[in-house]
Structure formats: structure tokens, C-alpha cells
N, C-alpha and C positions, 0 to 999 in steps of 0.2 A: 276247164281243160286243167289237165295236169300238168302241176309242176315239173317246169322243166329246168331247175336250179339242180346241179350236183349238190348230193349232202358231201360235208369234208368226212374223210374216214380220219383227221386227227385225233379220236379221244382212242380208237382202236391202235393205233400206233405207239401212243402213249402208255396206253394199259399197260399195269404191271406181268399182266400174264401175256402179253404178247412178247416179253422178253425171251431172247432163248435163254435156258433153265441156266448154261454156264457160265451166262454173262448177266446174270441180274443179282448183286450183290444182296437182295433182300430177303430173296430164297434163300443164298446159299448160308445167310446168317441169322437165317432164322433158326429157333431153337429146334425144329424138326428135324432140322439138316444135320445137328450134332453129330451123327453115327458118321454123315459123309467126310464131312470134316476133319476127324479123325482120322480117317482110312487116304483123306489124302496127305494128311502130317506124314503119316506111314509111307504112304506111295512116294511123294516129292523128292522125300531123301532116299530113301531104299532105291531109286533111278540112279542119282543121283553120285551114290557109294558104290553101285556097282557099273556106271561109267568111267570110274576112276581106278575100277578092278582091286578097291580095297575089303581083301577076305579077313581082314583080324587087327583089332587095335589094341593101342595100350594108354587106359583112362587117366588120365591127371585130374585130380578133384583140389581145391585149395579155396580160401580165402580171396574175394575181390579186393580187399582191402590192404593187400599185401602189396606194397612197390618197392621198386628195384633200390629206390634212394630212401628204405622207410627207416626207422628208430630201431631199434633196438634189435632181435633176429628177424626182421623181415625182411632186410638188404638178403641177408644169408638164408633165409627160404626160398626168394623171388630167385637167386643166383643159384641154389641147386636145383631147382623146378626145369631151368631155363638149360644147363647143364646134363643134367638126366634127361631133357627131352631128347638132345641133341644126341647124345649117346645112345639111346633106342632109335634115333634115326638115322644114322649113320650104321648102325651095326644089323639092326631087325628086320630089313629087305622092306624097308618104306620108300625109298627115294625109290624104286627102281622096278617095273615092273615081270615079276619072271616068267620068262621065255618057253617053259610047257603051260601054268595055267594060266601065265598073262594076267594076274593078281599080284596085289602088293599085299606084304605082311608088316603085323605091329607099327600098322599107320599111328601117331600120335593125335586123342583126341578129348576133349575140355568143352567147359560149357559156355568157350567162346569171348567170353567176357574179357575183364583187367586182370590185376592182381595174378595170382600163382597158373591161371590158364591162358594169360596174357605170355607169360613166360614161356610155359609149357609149347604153345602154339609157334614162338618166336625161338625156341631151343630147334625146333622141326626147320624151322624156316631158314637158323642158320646154316643146319647141313641141305639146303634143297630139296625136302623133302614135302610133300604135301601134309597138311595135319586139317582136323574135322575142328569146327566150332560151333556144337549143338546150342545154337543162343535159347532165351524162354523172353517171351513177352511180358515184359513187367510195369506195374503204374508209374515205374518212374523211367521206363524207357531204356532200361541195357542195352548197350550199342556194342557191337562185335568189335574187337581189339583188331588190327592193320596185320595180323602176321597169320592167322587163319589162312586157307587158301578158299580164295573167293569162291572158284564152282565147290565150296563144302563146307558152306558157311551159311546156317541154315539158321532160320527164327522160328521158333511152336511156340504154338498158346497153348497145348495142354502140355501141363509137367507128365504126366503117364506116361505120353509117345514119345517126348523127352529122353525119357529112361530106359522106356524099352530101345531105342535106337544105341542109347549108352550099353546097353546089356547084351545087345545080340550078335555085336561082335569082338566082344573085348576077350582079350587074352590075359590081361593083368591090371589090378585098380592099384593103383598108384596116391596118395590122399597124404597131402601136407596139411599143415596146422590151418582150421577154418570156424566157421562159426553153425550156426543153424544148418546153413546148405549144403555145408559142406559134410555134417551128421546125415543129414537127412538122406544125403547120396550113398555116404559110407555105407548104414546101415539099412537102407535098400540092394543093395548086392552081395553084403554080407549075409540078408536074410533069405536070400534068393539059392546061395549054395549052402547055407545050412538046412532048408528044406527041400534040397535038391533039385529046386526049379530052376536050376541052373547051372552046368557043371562048374566044379572047383575051380576057381584059380587063384592065382599069386595075389595077397593083398596085403599091402605096405602101405605101412606107416611113417611117416618120414619123425624124426627126431620123437624117440622113445618121452623123453621128457616131458613136452608139451603134452603128448596123448597118457601118460599114466598122469599126468594132475588134474587134467580133464575128464577122462573115466575110470573108473576105478574097476577094472574089468574083475578082479579080482572076488571083489566085493558084489559082484553080481554071482558067479559060482556058489560062494560061500552062503547066497539066500538062495541057492537054488532054480532061481528063475533061468541060467544058461547051466548046457552042460563045460567039465573041466575041456572036453575035446572041442570043445565048441571056440576053445582058446586058440585052436592050430591052426585056425580060417585066416591069420593075419600073421604078419612079422613085422618087425621095425629097422629101420636105416638112418641110417645117419648123414651118409653118403652116398652120393650120385653112382660112385663103381659100382659100391657096396650094395645097392638094389639092383642092379643090373647083373652080378654076381649069383643074386635070390634068381631072376626071373631066368639066367642060364638052367640053374641047376633044376627048375622047372619045364625044364623044355619049351622055351618063348620059340627059340629058331624051328621047333618040328608043327610039320603041318598037320592039324586035328583031323582025323578020321573021320567020315560018315557016316 
């Protein structure tokens, strides 16, 4: 007599192969799917930025260790970053979409964490303007500050994709004192401009005294490892209004020609 007992298909239903590919974390997080994850990190942020009409950004970098009530120059750097971002957000076109293009210009973009990043996002928040936080997933779990626009607060796994989004819409780069991460981001975008891989944009280093002690730029020229004209890729500023004037002279309110 044939066996009338119906065989269970539990093994099939629970098998990895049966999972929908898009809902299978073991598949998506495997080494072979790294390219797909890279593309997803690009596309998720890109779609959100387009939904908010972000045409261009003003990128603010600086140390996460600088606090509002910090010792020495720290409190001053925090206050200047906040004030600068507020000025850009009020005057640069970030608060409201342009009626013709349906886009926003010069939206503040930061690394999304604390310190100078928090100060800049906070300055935009004070102005009632959106701002971006390009956070990175780190072993010690950086958390987003509470001032970036929630819909524009991203988390990246790949530094390369995060840097790409920083560069893609940047109309200016403002760099406050910082450490290894700040230096990395600064020189990344300076190199893109130096090599012609990206349009030359205003790069402003806040606090000449700090940067002149931290990096002997003339020494690099003297030893022939950079050209004298490479020093024209950046300028110094001490105050937010001074930085804004530099951006105005560089045409920050003009729309880029396609």
C-alpha cells in the first residue's frame, strides 16, 4: 500500500534558497553582493535628496570633539560654525524651493555627528532650513545629531560612497579645525579639484592660525610636491560673514550651467 501520510514541506519553506532575494539578509550581506550594496547606498540617498529638491550643498567639516561649552577655542569654533550655517541657510536659497526649478540651493551638509557637524546642522535648523547629515557606520557607533533633517539623515557603511555624495552637489567646502577625519575629507576634495576630477569650488579653512600650525603648506611648495598655484585652491577666514563674502564673490548664488 502506498504511504498516505503527506510529507511536510517545512524544510523547503525554511530554506535560504526559498527566501525572496530582497528579504534575505544572508544573501544581501554576503561578500559577492558588495557591488549591489554599494549601488543601494548611492541610490537611497540620491532619491531622498531629489525628493527634497536639493540642487547644491555647502559642506561643513570639522572635529566631532568640539563642543558648545568646550575649553579654549572650542566654544568659539562651535559658535562660528553655527552662525555660518545659519547665514548660508537664510541667504543661500536652502529654506524654500525655487518656483521655477522646484529645487533648493546651498543646503548645509555635514557628516551628521556631533561637534562642528552638530553646530552646522543646528545653524540651519535655527534658520528653518533643511540640512543633511551623511553619517558613517563606525565600530563605536556614531549617532546622528538632533538637528539634521530626519528625511536627510543618512547612514553609510562605505566611506567611498559617503565621500561621493559629499562631492556630487558641493558648491563650497568650509573646514573648521579637526583631526584625521577632517584632514581626510579636506584633502579628498582638494585633490579632486587639483586633478580636475571635480569643478573647482571655494574651499575655506576657518582659523588661519590653527591651519598654519597644523600644515606647513609653503613647505610642500618648497619641496616641489605641490605647485605654487595649488595654494590658490583654498582661502582662510576668521568670521562667518567673512566666509559668506568669499562665497558671494565666488558666485554661490548663481546656478550651475549644465
